[in-house]
DRENLUMMAR-404195 format. One record per residue (C-alpha): x negated, y negated, z negated; residue in three letters. Coordinates in steps of 0.02 Angstrom, whole numbers, padded with zeros to 5 digits, always signed. Layout:
<nodes>
XYZALA ...
</nodes>
This chain:
<nodes>
+00012-00001+00002MET -00073-00158+00063SER -00083-00329-00059ASP +00047-00402+00046ALA +00161-00263+00012GLN +00142-00264-00176ASN +00187-00459-00179THR +00332-00414-00062GLN +00386-00287-00202ASN +00341-00403-00350GLY +00459-00554-00294GLU +00599-00423-00287ALA +00566-00377-00455GLN +00564-00469-00614ALA +00459-00391-00781GLY +00260-00377-00825THR +00156-00432-00698ARG -00003-00310-00660VAL -00157-00328-00546TYR -00250-00186-00497LEU -00423-00158-00460THR -00562-00017-00452GLY -00544+00163-00414SER -00524+00347-00486CYS -00462+00493-00440ASP -00277+00479-00459GLY -00280+00295-00444PHE -00176+00276-00289ASP -00022+00400-00345THR -00023+00296-00517LEU -00009+00142-00416ARG +00140+00215-00301GLU +00219+00281-00465ALA +00199+00098-00543LEU +00273+00011-00422ALA +00442+00109-00444GLN +00464+00048-00612GLN +00605-00125-00610PRO +00512-00185-00766ASP +00333-00197-00700LEU +00275-00306-00552GLN +00152-00259-00458LEU +00063-00424-00407VAL -00093-00344-00286GLY -00220-00235-00286ALA -00413-00238-00236SER -00549-00109-00269GLU -00693-00238-00275GLN -00658-00359-00423ILE -00731-00513-00304GLN -00584-00482-00177ASP -00428-00498-00312GLY -00540-00654-00366ALA -00412-00791-00331SER -00270-00673-00390ALA -00338-00638-00544LEU -00393-00831-00576ALA -00208-00866-00541GLY -00148-00898-00718GLY +00023-00789-00676HIS -00035-00629-00741LEU +00014-00505-00882ASP -00102-00375-00872CYS -00258-00301-00762VAL -00284-00112-00739LEU -00456-00064-00693HIS -00494+00100-00621ALA -00682+00161-00658THR -00774+00323-00601ARG -00896+00280-00727SER -00911+00384-00873SER -00967+00241-00973SER -00900+00085-01023LEU -00898-00022-00842PRO -00990-00179-00945VAL -01035-00273-00767HIS -00859-00235-00699ASP -00766-00312-00859LEU -00886-00465-00872ALA -00834-00493-00687LEU -00658-00481-00732ILE -00667-00622-00875ARG -00728-00730-00770GLU -00583-00751-00708HIS -00442-00686-00835THR -00413-00678-01019ARG -00268-00556-01005VAL -00265-00393-01082PRO -00375-00261-00955VAL -00336-00089-00982LEU -00451+00045-00916LEU -00407+00195-00813VAL -00514+00324-00780ALA -00511+00525-00733SER -00613+00664-00787GLY -00730+00700-00940GLU -00712+00509-01016ALA -00764+00550-01207SER -00917+00416-01193LEU -00802+00310-01124LEU -00668+00333-01247LEU -00802+00316-01399ASP -00896+00157-01309GLU -00727+00073-01282SER -00684+00043-01468LEU -00737-00133-01530GLY -00744-00190-01348ALA -00642-00306-01247ASP -00522-00175-01189ILE -00338-00156-01235ALA -00334+00045-01205ASP -00393+00179-01096VAL -00278+00275-00981VAL -00341+00437-00963LEU -00279+00543-00786LEU -00175+00628-00750PRO -00046+00529-00879ALA +00140+00538-00892LEU +00207+00366-00787THR +00305+00338-00943GLU +00150+00338-01042ASN +00067+00209-00933VAL +00212+00104-00946VAL +00204+00104-01119PHE +00028+00075-01155ALA +00040-00077-01016ILE +00194-00132-01126ARG +00103-00143-01299LYS -00034-00213-01211ALA +00029-00356-01153THR +00149-00390-01291HIS -00014-00393-01398ALA -00100-00517-01273GLY +00041-00641-01289ARG +00073-00648-01466ARG -00122-00685-01490ALA -00101-00821-01352ALA +00030-00884-01449ALA -00064-00897-01618ALA -00209-00964-01527GLY -00164-01102-01406THR -00136-01274-01390HIS -00022-01278-01246ASP -00126-01441-01168GLY -00043-01552-01055ARG -00142-01580-00890ILE -00119-01734-00820VAL -00213-01752-00640THR -00258-01932-00577VAL -00268-01918-00375PHE -00268-02041-00226SER -00292-01977-00045PRO -00413-02145-00016LYS -00550-02200-00104GLY -00578-02368-00185GLY -00405-02371-00269THR -00461-02387-00457GLY -00423-02185-00476LYS -00567-02155-00588THR -00547-02322-00679VAL -00359-02276-00719LEU -00419-02099-00768ALA -00551-02160-00883THR -00452-02270-00964ASN -00297-02162-00981LEU -00399-02019-01062ALA -00465-02157-01186ALA -00309-02201-01237ALA -00243-02054-01280PHE -00388-02017-01386ALA -00399-02174-01484LYS -00194-02246-01485ASP -00095-02075-01455GLU -00233-02000-01571LYS -00234-01827-01451ARG -00378-01712-01447LYS -00426-01767-01268THR -00536-01697-01131LEU -00585-01790-00977LEU -00643-01674-00825ILE -00712-01756-00673ASP -00681-01674-00531LEU -00736-01788-00407ASP -00872-01666-00401LEU -00986-01745-00279GLN -00992-01935-00292PHE -00904-01926-00480GLY -00909-02071-00567ASP -00820-02064-00751ALA -00995-02049-00862ALA -01049-02216-00799ILE -00867-02306-00831MET -00878-02228-00979LEU -01061-02277-01034GLY -01104-02112-01080ILE -01270-02002-01027GLU -01233-01833-01034PRO -01346-01704-01031GLU -01235-01567-00970LYS -01108-01566-00818THR -00964-01445-00763ILE -01119-01373-00641PHE -01201-01332-00796ASP -01058-01242-00865LEU -00987-01169-00741VAL -01166-01091-00677THR -01218-01036-00870ALA -01208-00843-00902PRO -01078-00759-00979GLY -00887-00783-01008GLU -00805-00953-01024LEU -00730-00985-01188ASP -00684-01123-01310PRO -00840-01113-01377GLU -00948-01090-01235LYS -00846-01268-01173LEU -00875-01345-01318ALA -01060-01342-01297GLY -01050-01434-01140TYR -00950-01576-01175ILE -01015-01757-01217THR -00912-01864-01325THR -00872-02052-01308HIS -00857-02147-01473PRO -00672-02170-01473CYS -00660-01964-01483GLY -00649-01937-01301LEU -00731-01785-01235ASP -00797-01773-01080VAL -00834-01666-00936LEU -00939-01749-00808PRO -00957-01715-00611ALA -01125-01632-00552PRO -01266-01771-00558LEU -01309-01693-00380HIS -01189-01672-00228PRO -01247-01532-00173GLU -01221-01427-00336ASP -01018-01461-00318ALA -01002-01305-00185GLU -01033-01203-00354LEU -00881-01286-00434VAL -00758-01161-00373THR -00584-01140-00354GLU -00583-00984-00476ALA -00705-01063-00597LYS -00587-01233-00609VAL -00449-01106-00627ALA -00537-01037-00787ARG -00588-01202-00838LEU -00422-01277-00864LEU -00365-01117-00949GLU -00470-01122-01085VAL -00456-01318-01082ALA -00267-01285-01104ARG -00303-01177-01254ALA -00409-01305-01334SER -00343-01480-01311TYR -00177-01577-01334ASP -00212-01660-01166THR -00315-01654-01013ILE -00351-01787-00893VAL -00428-01734-00734VAL -00515-01862-00602ASP -00500-01798-00424THR -00591-01828-00279SER -00487-01884-00124PRO -00466-01708-00048PHE -00358-01583-00042PHE -00515-01464-00043HIS -00500-01278-00174GLY -00531-01349-00336PRO -00399-01480-00296MET -00270-01355-00253LEU -00326-01234-00409SER -00289-01390-00535THR -00120-01444-00445LEU -00067-01265-00487ASP -00097-01324-00655ARG -00036-01495-00664THR +00101-01549-00763ASP +00089-01733-00723GLU +00028-01791-00545LEU -00028-01975-00550LEU -00029-02013-00366LEU -00107-02191-00360LEU -00068-02329-00213CYS -00114-02489-00182GLY -00031-02635-00077LEU -00132-02605+00071ASP -00056-02504+00227VAL -00216-02382+00252PRO -00181-02344+00077THR +00023-02320+00085LEU -00004-02213+00248LYS -00140-02097+00162ASN -00010-02087+00001VAL +00132-02036+00142ARG +00014-01905+00208LEU -00021-01858+00036ALA +00165-01830-00031LEU +00202-01734+00143GLY +00057-01610+00102THR +00116-01605-00071LEU +00279-01544-00019GLN +00213-01427+00103LEU +00127-01354-00040LEU +00271-01347-00133SER +00225-01445-00282PHE +00375-01472-00392PRO +00432-01675-00321GLN +00484-01702-00525ALA +00325-01681-00575ARG +00244-01827-00447ILE +00226-02018-00526ARG +00172-02160-00410VAL +00062-02280-00489VAL +00039-02446-00399LEU -00121-02499-00446ASN -00162-02707-00419ARG +00027-02731-00438ALA +00021-02914-00463ASN -00090-02941-00290SER -00033-03078-00161LYS -00068-02985-00028VAL +00077-03006+00089GLY +00163-02838+00014MET +00286-02824-00122LYS +00318-02654-00233PRO +00501-02652-00165ARG +00403-02620+00016GLU +00303-02479-00056VAL +00433-02380-00114GLU +00535-02417+00035ALA +00404-02342+00147ALA +00348-02200+00040LEU +00541-02157+00014GLU +00473-02141-00177GLN +00505-02254-00357LYS +00369-02317-00406VAL +00346-02262-00603ARG +00217-02375-00680TRP +00135-02562-00605GLU -00027-02581-00643VAL -00095-02762-00637PRO -00224-02843-00575SER -00351-02894-00708ASP -00537-02984-00706ARG -00543-02865-00888ALA -00567-02700-00766VAL -00735-02752-00653PRO -00812-02859-00824VAL -00785-02663-00919ALA -00852-02571-00776VAL -01014-02665-00761ASN -01034-02648-00950ARG -00986-02461-00950GLY -00847-02493-01075ALA -00647-02431-01045PRO -00550-02592-01038VAL -00424-02501-01175VAL -00564-02524-01307ILE -00670-02668-01238SER -00516-02792-01203ASP -00377-02716-01273SER -00250-02865-01255GLY -00276-02876-01078SER -00134-02856-00967ASP -00216-02696-00887PHE -00241-02606-01057ALA -00067-02653-01108LYS -00013-02578-00946ALA -00104-02422-00969VAL -00051-02387-01158ARG +00115-02410-01085GLU +00081-02267-00949MET +00001-02160-01098ALA +00156-02153-01205LYS +00272-02122-01049GLY +00154-01968-00980VAL +00204-01887-01119LEU +00392-01890-01152PRO +00425-01698-01215VAL +00300-01740-01354GLU +00398-01900-01387GLN +00552-01826-01390GLU +00513-01675-01527LYS +00432-01815-01638LYS +00593-01911-01624THR +00683-01759-01654ARG +00585-01709-01820ARG +00611-01890-01876LEU +00811-01893-01852MET +00839-01784-02025PRO +00740-01901-02114THR +00828-02063-02053LEU +00996-01962-02095ALA +00934-01928-02266LYS +00890-02120-02275ALA 
</nodes>
């Protein structure tokens, strides 16, 4: 059965989402039997782990079944799987496997299935593993909100907005915040924040071992306002090593460690950007009062529609909205057929702060720009604000 067939079957089913890798005697028979289970969704299969990297890193799996012909623990294979996903892994083996069973004790393995086995026993092992995995995830995650700042044209003020918004989350909203600079070739977030990082996202993704919260903590640089920053690579040629799968894993780990993750991006729909969009809760699409930017934003909206990105998650931000250049915000809305959610004014405080390497929301907190960004920071997190309101209601009622 091909990956495409598996995916089609999965779309018709609902239930635990499973991906299969590796091979051993009887594994094909087991796969066919599992495909008939109504409460399992076989997302796909690949004998080589790297061939399934995109599916493993997609963030939509509940479990991985990895078949091995080795009589001992396949440490290298497990390390490859863990580069892409943290979901429970069940080892499947056939023949003599006493050494494999012994070595699996204490390892990062949910269970070991020895073939031949009754299908219902394998299904029970999958259910047990995924139930334990979901319970552990619920106990140990922040379920952080990912806010992506994007503009399809350079020079619109995207990085200024991203750095100031992230600083506002950390300083004014008191949220544990991470800023990731995914403008991988020419990112300027570190410069605009006035920090000189020793490590970058390139160093993180090329370091040996799996990525987890502890490892991530060793590669971030903390700004005095409390904002954690993961800067772009120092050299443009290093960008190609920050792959789509690596970004997917990074966002998965960051989401479990932070309340808010702000992602600054390049003006392109490349692999890392697509991986980011898959996990984005709020997309701030930056526009300006000029025809070239307006044209590119229209094209970007069309591309987002083709990518099936949820319209409800897109927020158009009009930068330098008070500039007198012969175009008004209402004309922008008409051209985009989209409401402008926030207007950010042109402000002399911005270039001054950029040259000083200091976020405007901190260096000139009374400026019009800073006020607009702080308002945006509050508005980007409506769910959290509603929760706070509901928590306060009983207290107010008693008062």
